[in-house]
N, C-alpha and C positions, 0 to 999 in steps of 0.2 A: 504494498499500499503505499508504503514511503516511496520508494521509487517510480511508483505510478504518477504521484504527484509531482515529484521533482521534473519528471516529463513535462507534466503539465504548466510547471513553472517556466520551463524554457521557451515551451509553446506561447506563451502568455496567456494562458487561460487559467492560473492560478497563482497565489502568492504566498510567501513564507509566514506572512501574519495571518493564521486562519485556524479554525476549530474543526477542520476536515475530518481529521484521522482520530485524534485522542480526546479531543473536547475540552485540551487544555492550550494554554497560550504557552507553544513551544517552538519559537522561530529560530531558533539555534540548532534545534534537531532538523527542522526543515531545511535551514539553509546547509546543513551537512550533508544532506542527500542531494541537494540541487548540485553542489560542488560537485561530489564523489559521481554524479550520473553524467554531469558535464564531463569529467576526467576519465572515466574510465567505463562508463555506458553499463552494459549490464555484465561483464565480468566478476562474476560472483568471488573469484579467488582475491580480489583485491578489498573488496569488502570484510571478508575473514581476516584479511591481513591487518587489516585498519583496527580490527576488534581486538587482536592479537597484541598487536604494539600499543592500546589504549590500555590494556590490562597490565602489560608490563611497566607502562608509564605509572598507572596508579601504584603500582608497588614499588616502584623508586621513589615517588612522592610518600608513600606510607615509611618509606625508609628515610627520607630526609626528615620527616615531622619526628619520628619516634627517635631519630638521631639526637634531636632536642632535649628527650624527655627520659632516656633509657642509656645505657652504655650501649657504645657502637656496636659491639659483637653481638648483642642483643636485640638491638634494632633490626640488625640484617637479618638475623635469624626470624624475625618477626614479618618483615618484608617478603622473605621467600617462602613463607608458611602462607601467608596471602597471595601469594601467587599461584601455588599448586594445590590449595585446599580444593575438594570438589564442589564448593558454593558456587564458581563462578560458572560453572557448567554451561547452563542456558544463556548468560550474558555474554560470553564469548563466542560461544557457538551459533547463536541466532544473529542474522543480521540486523533484525528490528531491534534487538535488545541493547544496540548501541547506545541508547538512550540513558540507560543503567551506566553504561561506562562514560559516558560524557558527564552524567551528574555527577559521579565520584570523582572524576577528573578535577574540575570547577569546585566541589567541596572541598579536596585536599589543598587543591591551590591557595584557596582562599585562608585554610589553616595554616599553611606554610609561609604564607605572605604575612599573616598576622604576626606569627611568632618570630619571623625575621624583622618585623617592625618593631616589635617589643625591644629586640636585642640592637638595631641598628638607629633606631629614631630617624630612619631615612623617609621624608614624605613620599620619595617614589614607590616604595614598599606598600605604605599606604594606600597610595593611588592603585597600585597593581592588586591589593588586597581587595579594593572596592569594584575594580573591573572583573576580577574572577566573581565576587558576589553577585554582581550584575548578570555575568554571563550565566550562572547557575539558574538565578531567577526564571531565566527564559528557556531554560532546558526540560526540567521535569518539575513536577508538582512536589518530589524530593526535597525541592530547595528549602521547603519549610524546615528541614532538618539543620541548616547552617547553624542558625543562632546557637542551639544546643551544643553542636560539635565545637564552636569557636570558644564558648564557655567551657567547654570539658578540656580542650587542648591548653588554653590558657590556664586555666589552673593547675594542668599536670606541670608544665612548665613552669610557673611559679613555685610549686613545689619542689621541684628539682633544683631551682636556683636560689630559694629563699627569699624569694621576692613578696611583696604583700601582694594578696588576689585581688583585691578591692582597692580602686582608687579611683578618685574622680573624674581623671584626664581619660582613664580607660573608658568610662562610661561615657563620655562626650565624644571619644573617637567612635563608638558606636552606635552614636543616634543616627546618623546617616543611612546607616544599615537597617536599623530598626524602620526607620522610613520607607525604605523602598520596600521592605517585607509587608509593612501594615498595608500600604498602597497595592502592592500584587495579591495581598491574601483578600482584600475587597472586593478586588476585579474578579478573582477566581471565584469567590464565595458567590457574588451576583450572578456569575455565569453558571456553575455548577448546581446551585440549588434548583434551577428551572429548566436547564437542558441535558445534563448528565444522563444517560438512560441507565448508567449501575445504581444511579440513586433512586431515580424515580421507578425503575424497576425490582429495588429491594435487593439488588446485590452488593448493595454497600451501605452499611449503616450503622451508625454508632450503636454500642451494646455490651453486654457482658462476656459475649463470645469471643470479642478479642484479648479476652486474658489466656484463655486455654491456648487460641492461637500461636501468642507470643511465646507462651512457656513449651508450646512444642517446638516450634521454630528454632529457636535458642537451642534446643537440643539436637535438633536434626541438623544444626550447622557444623555441631563437633562430630555426629554419629549420622551417617546416611543410612538410617534404617527406616525407609519411607513406606515400606510394605508393613512392619509393624506397626506403624503409626495408623495404618488404616486398617488392619485387621484387628487390632487389640487396642482402638483408642482409649478405652477407661485405664488399662495398666499403662499405656504409654504415658497419659497425661498424666496419672499419678507418679509415676517414676520421674516426668519430667518436674514437675512441680517440687517434689521433694529436693532432687539436684539444685534447681533454680533457687529454692528457699535457703538450702543450706549453703550455697555459692555467695548469695547476697549476706547472710549473718556472718560466715567466715569471712567475707571481703573487708565488712565493716570493721570487726574486729581487727584484722591485720592492718588496716589505715589507723586504726586507734593505737594499737601496740607496737606493731612494726613500721609505721609510715610510709607502707607501702600502698599506693591506690591501687591494687588489682582491681578491685570493686567497679570502678570506673568504666573497665572495658564491659561488664555484664550489663551497667546502668546503660552504657550506649548501645548495647544491642536492644534492651529492652524499648528505648525512645527511639530508635529507627526502625524497629519491626512495627511500632505503632500504627504508620499510615496504612500499611498493608493488612492490618490485623483486623480491620474491620470487614471484609468481605466474607459475604455469607456463603461463598463456595469454597473449593478445596483451598486450605491455605497453605498447603506444602508445596512451595514454587521456589525453584532453587535460585532464581535471579532476585527474589525478594531478599535473599540473605546476602547480596553482594556487599550493600553498605554497612549492616550490619558487621557483616564479618571483619571491619577495622576494629571493632570490639574485641572479636576474636583473637585477632594479632595480637592487642593490647595484653589479654588475659595470659595467653601464652609467654607474653615476653616479660612480663611483670611476674608472673608465676617462676620463671626461671631465674629473675633475679632475686626472688624472694628467698628461693634454695639457694642460691650463691651467698647472700648475705646473711642468712641464718645458722645454716649449718657449716657453712665454711670449711667445706672439705672438697676436694677438687674431684675426687672421683665420684662423689654424688651429683655435684652438677654436669660433670661430662655425660653420666649416664642420663640425666634428664635431657640434656641436648640430643644424646645418641636416640631417645625414645623419641622425643618430638621428630627429627629427621625421620625414623622409621614410620611416623606416623604421616608424616608428609608424602612419604613414598607410597603408602599405602592407598592415600589419595589419588593420587597420579593414575594408580593402577586402577582405580574406581573408574575415573575419569575417563580413561583409555577404554575400558570396557563397555562402559555407557554409550561412550561415542563410535565405537566399532559394532556393538550390538543392537543398539537401538536408534541411533541419530543416520547412521550411515545407509541402512535399509531405507530409511524415509527419504534421505537426500536424494538415491538413487532413482526410487520411484517417481521424485519431482523432477527429477532431469527427463525421465522417461516420457513422463506426461508434458513437457516442455518441447521435446523433439516431435512428439507425436501431434502437437498443435502446430510447429512451424511445418509439418507434412501437409498439413489440409488449409493450410493459410490461404494459397492460391484458389482453393474452391470456395472460399467463403466469398458473400456478398456482403461487403462491408457497409455497404449503402442502408442497409436493412437489419432490423432485429433480430437476434438469434437465441436459442434456448439450449442448455446445457443440464442435463440430469446431475445433481448435486454429489452423487457417488464418485469421487475422484479422490485422488491423492492429497486433494488440497480441501480446505475448510469451504462450507458454500459462501460466507461472506466474501473471501478473499478471489474468488473466481472470476469476477468483473474486474478485479485489478491485474490479474494474472493476463487475461486475453488483451488489457490495455497496454499494459507494460511489454508483452514479448510481441504482438501481431499489430498493435495500436488501433484497436477497436475501442471505441467511446464506451465508458463503463455503463452508462445508462441504456446501450442496446443490447447488453448481456444479460439474459434472465436466467436464474438458477430455479429448477424445478425438481420436486420431491418425484421418488422411484414410483410411487402410487399415482402421480398424475398424467395426463395425456397430454400430450403436445400436440395440441389443435390449434392454438391459437398463433403459433410461430410457423414461417414458411422453412426455416434452417432450424432442425434439431437434431442434438448430438450427443454421444453417452460414451463414457469411457468404459473401454473393454479391459480389464484387469489382467486378462488372461494372454490375451493377443499382444497388451501395451499400446492400443491405437484407441484413435477417436473415431468411432463410426459415425456416419450420417444415419438418420432414422427415416 
């Protein structure tokens, strides 16, 4: 859908300031796809490469931030874990999920420039902080997380450098940021309340169901047992709740006794899971864990630091690091198996459908409407965009019909043959 819209932008039939796809104000993402379509057309490998590079950049930014609040070697390990853990699977392997990668990139850039400004007092870094924040606001609705993220990294930095956390000048510097977000929030609230189908149809609503969603998603970030979460939801929720409550209690105790802010990682995961926890459909979506995984990296980093400072025995610290590395390797293996066994067959089937569509292109009358039965490798709502993207048929001319419907209203009727891998005219 993003690529289809980007083609319309260059054709002069659409703009980057629109609510067409996501119903949110996201000109940064629309501009991203418009530029990529202009440079690389429909060559999907370039889009996947961009996702991989953005993920690597986010890991680098996490290293630059955690280097200011953790020992360098622990910061490096935390960033590597962020790079290899299984949570980014959808965010990196789905072209459309670049929205999550871009959001995280601007979020981390904002945090990094804020911490750099605290150290340098250079107005240039403050301007870059505001610029990154501005770009974040117009990337995705998750930009609402910026203010709590800045508060968190600011607090951790001040704790590490023994600086006062609260200061009048800091509040003054953040006033423009608060103003930007209040304006953006009011605009989005007025739009979403009346026009967002997720809200009007009850798929997204404020309620207590968010609590078990958050609890389960936090545990799933570390332990990818999605099947167990589905088959044994009561046991899974009970186990998740016990672990989370124990983690929070232990974390608060550690802050008080050991001055180690490990609990901030857990708190960040709770806060950053909150926006997606109000969905009433299946909450176990790996791309929702991408931004919360920043907290997972902090938890692991501060956990190793705690072991290093408390036990003061090198062999225990080295053992903990080795176990974390093994954990990372297991996640890499998990990611490979999912990509190879689940995503690869889907990708190959999509390619076959695209090739089949190219084969019938010359037979189509593009000036008239056509119908296609929805039983294809793609979801029904995306099929008109596929026709528009690949063979330049306007989306309003492509009609998707159910299997039990007769194709009597259209002169051009087609169906996907999954056995022969062709699109047949009926």
